[in-house]
C-alpha positions as CSV (number, residue, x, y, z in Angstrom):
1,M,-30.2,-10.4,-109.5
2,S,-31.2,-13.9,-110.2
3,L,-28.7,-16.7,-110.3
4,S,-29.0,-19.9,-112.1
5,R,-29.3,-23.0,-110.1
6,K,-25.9,-24.2,-111.2
7,R,-24.3,-20.9,-110.1
8,R,-26.1,-21.0,-106.8
9,K,-24.8,-24.6,-106.2
10,E,-21.3,-23.5,-107.1
11,L,-21.6,-20.5,-104.7
12,D,-22.9,-22.7,-101.9
13,H,-20.1,-25.2,-102.5
14,L,-17.5,-22.3,-102.5
15,R,-19.1,-20.9,-99.3
16,S,-18.8,-24.2,-97.5
17,S,-15.2,-24.6,-98.7
18,A,-14.4,-21.2,-97.3
19,E,-16.0,-22.0,-94.0
20,E,-14.1,-25.3,-93.8
21,L,-10.8,-23.4,-94.6
22,W,-11.6,-20.9,-91.9
23,E,-12.2,-23.7,-89.3
24,H,-8.8,-25.3,-90.3
25,Q,-7.1,-21.9,-90.0
26,Q,-8.5,-21.5,-86.5
27,A,-7.3,-24.9,-85.5
28,V,-3.8,-24.2,-86.9
29,L,-3.7,-20.9,-85.0
30,D,-4.8,-22.6,-81.7
31,H,-2.1,-25.2,-82.2
32,A,0.5,-22.5,-82.9
33,N,-0.5,-20.6,-79.8
34,G,-0.1,-23.8,-77.7
35,V,3.3,-24.5,-79.2
36,A,4.4,-20.9,-78.5
37,R,3.2,-21.2,-74.8
38,E,5.1,-24.4,-74.4
39,A,8.2,-22.9,-76.0
40,S,8.0,-19.9,-73.6
41,R,7.7,-22.2,-70.7
42,Q,10.7,-24.3,-71.8
43,L,12.7,-21.1,-72.3
44,G,11.9,-20.0,-68.7
45,H,13.2,-23.4,-67.5
46,L,16.3,-23.2,-69.6
47,T,17.0,-19.6,-68.3
48,R,16.6,-20.7,-64.7
49,E,18.6,-23.9,-65.0
50,E,21.4,-22.9,-67.5
51,V,21.7,-19.2,-68.2
52,A,21.2,-17.7,-64.8
53,P,23.8,-19.9,-63.0
54,R,26.4,-19.1,-65.8
55,V,25.7,-15.4,-65.5
56,R,26.1,-15.6,-61.7
57,E,29.3,-17.5,-62.0
58,S,30.7,-15.2,-64.7
59,Y,29.8,-12.2,-62.5
60,A,31.5,-13.7,-59.4
61,T,34.6,-14.7,-61.4
62,Y,35.2,-11.7,-63.6
63,V,33.2,-8.6,-62.5
64,R,33.0,-8.8,-58.7
65,P,36.8,-9.0,-58.1
66,G,37.3,-5.9,-60.3
67,V,34.5,-4.0,-58.6
68,D,35.9,-5.0,-55.1
69,T,39.4,-4.0,-56.2
70,A,38.2,-0.6,-57.5
71,R,36.2,-0.1,-54.3
72,E,39.2,-0.8,-52.1
73,F,41.4,1.4,-54.3
74,A,38.9,4.3,-54.0
75,R,38.7,3.8,-50.2
76,G,42.5,3.8,-49.9
77,T,42.9,6.8,-52.2
78,G,40.2,8.7,-50.2
79,A,41.9,7.8,-46.9
80,T,45.3,8.9,-48.2
81,I,43.9,12.2,-49.4
82,E,42.1,12.6,-46.1
83,R,45.2,11.7,-44.1
84,A,47.9,13.6,-46.1
85,V,46.6,16.1,-48.6
86,V,43.7,17.7,-46.8
87,P,45.7,18.6,-43.6
88,A,48.5,20.0,-45.7
89,L,46.1,22.2,-47.7
90,G,44.3,23.2,-44.5
91,N,47.6,24.2,-42.9
92,A,48.6,26.2,-46.0
93,I,45.2,28.0,-46.2
94,G,45.2,28.7,-42.4
95,A,48.7,30.2,-42.7
96,V,47.6,32.5,-45.6
97,M,44.5,33.5,-43.7
98,S,46.5,34.2,-40.5
99,V,49.0,36.4,-42.4
100,G,46.0,38.3,-43.8
101,D,44.6,38.8,-40.3
102,V,47.9,40.0,-39.0
103,A,48.2,42.4,-41.9
104,R,44.8,43.9,-41.1
105,D,45.5,44.3,-37.4
106,A,45.4,47.9,-36.2
107,R,48.6,47.5,-34.1
108,V,50.5,46.2,-37.1
109,R,49.3,49.1,-39.3
110,A,50.3,51.6,-36.6
111,A,53.8,50.1,-36.4
112,F,54.0,50.1,-40.2
113,N,53.0,53.7,-40.4
114,R,55.6,54.7,-37.8
115,V,58.3,52.9,-39.7
116,A,57.1,54.2,-43.0
117,Q,57.4,57.8,-41.8
118,Q,61.0,57.4,-41.0
119,K,63.5,57.2,-43.8
120,V,64.7,53.7,-44.1
121,V,68.2,53.2,-45.5
122,V,68.5,49.9,-47.1
123,P,72.1,48.7,-47.4
124,E,73.4,48.0,-50.9
125,K,74.0,44.4,-50.0
126,K,71.6,42.2,-52.1
127,S,72.5,38.8,-50.7
128,S,69.8,37.1,-48.6
129,G,72.1,35.7,-46.0
130,I,71.8,32.4,-44.1
131,G,68.2,33.0,-43.0
132,G,66.9,33.5,-46.5
133,T,68.8,30.4,-47.7
134,I,67.3,28.3,-44.9
135,A,63.8,29.6,-45.6
136,L,64.2,28.9,-49.3
137,T,65.5,25.4,-48.6
138,A,62.6,24.7,-46.2
139,A,60.1,26.0,-48.7
140,V,61.6,23.7,-51.4
141,L,61.5,20.7,-49.0
142,V,57.9,21.4,-48.1
143,A,56.9,21.7,-51.7
144,A,58.7,18.4,-52.5
145,G,57.0,16.7,-49.6
146,V,53.5,17.8,-50.8
147,A,54.3,16.8,-54.4
148,Y,55.5,13.3,-53.1
149,A,52.4,12.9,-51.0
150,V,50.2,13.7,-54.0
151,W,52.2,11.4,-56.2
152,Q,51.9,8.5,-53.7
153,T,48.2,9.2,-53.6
154,F,47.5,9.1,-57.3
155,R,50.1,6.6,-58.6
156,A,49.0,3.3,-60.1
157,D,49.9,0.5,-57.7
158,D,50.1,-2.9,-59.3
159,E,49.5,-4.7,-56.1
160,L,46.0,-3.2,-55.8
161,W,44.9,-5.0,-58.9
162,V,45.7,-8.5,-57.7
163,A,42.5,-10.4,-56.9
164,D,42.1,-12.2,-53.6
165,D,41.9,-15.9,-53.7
166,E,38.2,-16.6,-53.0
167,T,35.7,-19.2,-54.0
168,P,32.8,-18.2,-56.3
169,F,30.4,-19.2,-53.5
170,D,31.7,-16.5,-51.1
171,G,29.1,-13.9,-50.4
172,P,29.8,-10.2,-51.3
173,R,32.2,-8.5,-49.0
174,A,31.0,-5.6,-46.9
């Protein structure tokens, strides 16, 4: 395809204009990359100098006391459970297991079989007497004591949520 001289000149001029535009665009992109690098560097400085200290101060003021209080509350609750509830449960389980062991003992079975072969006359009197009343009272008192210990363990104590007076520069407590 043959082009006229005029068209060829116009195409050459258009080509040179496109190449010039391409060079200008490359320069603009290089400049934009330099500005972005500088902005990133300044953002890093701003973060180190302004944001990080404020975050540390907010953490020390607001978050750390709550975490420390929760940690102390959990330790106190665990110690109370370990000191009061676990021994009571262990004693109760041990008593139940020892009653089971006694019931399985051959001597107890032999005694029970001897008594079972005889006719036992049970008196008509249905009252439990003083021994039953004392046993029932003791059982109620023990149940109330265990309930009180559990309540003391799990109740919300307002004093536990009061933060200690400490400076924000104190290190974390161990």
